[in-house]
C-alpha angles and dihedrals in degrees: 000000000000120000129208145164093295096031112056099168128049114247097237094172095058091041091054091051092051093047088050091054090047091051091053091049092049091047092052088050089052089241093136098168092057089043090054091050091050091050091051091050090048089052091050091051091050090049091053087050090051090240096138098170093054091043090054090050090053092049089050090051090050087053091053090052089054088050089057087053090051091242092133103163090054091045091054091050091056093045089050089052089051091051091053089053091049089054091048089050091052098250102117095162091061089046092054092047090051091051090050090050090051090049091054091050095053100033096101095039101042114009090178091061091044090054090052092050093048091049091050090050090049091053092051092049091046092052088053089049091241091137099168092057090045089054092051090055093045090050091055091049093049093050092049091049091052091047090052091047091241088142100163090057091042090056091054093045092051091049089055091049091049093050092054093046087052090049092055089043096241092146101167090059088050088060091052091049089051090056090050091048093051092050091050092049092048090050086053086054088240104135092165092058091047092051092046089050091057092043092053090049091064085082090064109096112255097007095109105074095020121123088244091059093047092049092049093050089051091048093051091046091052092046092048092049091045090240105155092181093058092045092050091046092054093044090053093057114115087244089068102028095056097051120106109304095251092056094040088056090053089056095047093049097044111127122184117230120254098043094293097242112170113236108240123210113258094242092051090049092052092048090050091051093050092048129220095288093058092047090051094050090049089056091048091053089056090052093046092055091081098027093114093050130261093291 
């Protein structure tokens, strides 16, 4: 980097290479703080050399050194910076992958930040028309939102997922997303939104007449009539139990408002009140009526 009488400009390219070697050596020696410092200097040299892609790589490596030191928020900041440089360099796919990596790092520490990173990655993939990867990121965000009980945001995220699945004509997954949406709306105590969600899904080819549709209609009927038994029965169907864990839990913990006491038929209620002995003696009286023969 030094300049002199015969060397007017610093040799940033060679400096970056040497800093890179130093970073690897420090990393192998488990001296992560020095490795991070070397990565940052390498990034700076690449920036001065207008090599944005390599600078971004170095920032990402510095972030991974911080991860080894359990300084996760700082690590995520550097990886975010790297993703911005990837975008600037015209490599959006690498930017989205970096954002996903940052999301995974911070997921257990700060789910809110992870949701934001996954949504950013989804937007980048969507702009590049890589819809399947965008859906993967949106799915992670939706599940985290449900886990954090941020149900209003989860409902919007699921709607976005469903719209893209419809766009790529993956209709069976649209049905599953409708189930997840309905469960989220019912946990929000918004029966009207849940019903509207099912009604709008009739426009999806094959939904009307599917087992998903039948189960949802049964679920809404039970919820509307405050029949906890019917709701629990539907939520214990394999269709609900084998969804992603976060949505399956929504089904298993769904409680109808108003206590959810199933309305028994009047005859059943009378028999229960009389008890089994009374019911038995009543049956014996009917048999004894003709015990002496018809005459």
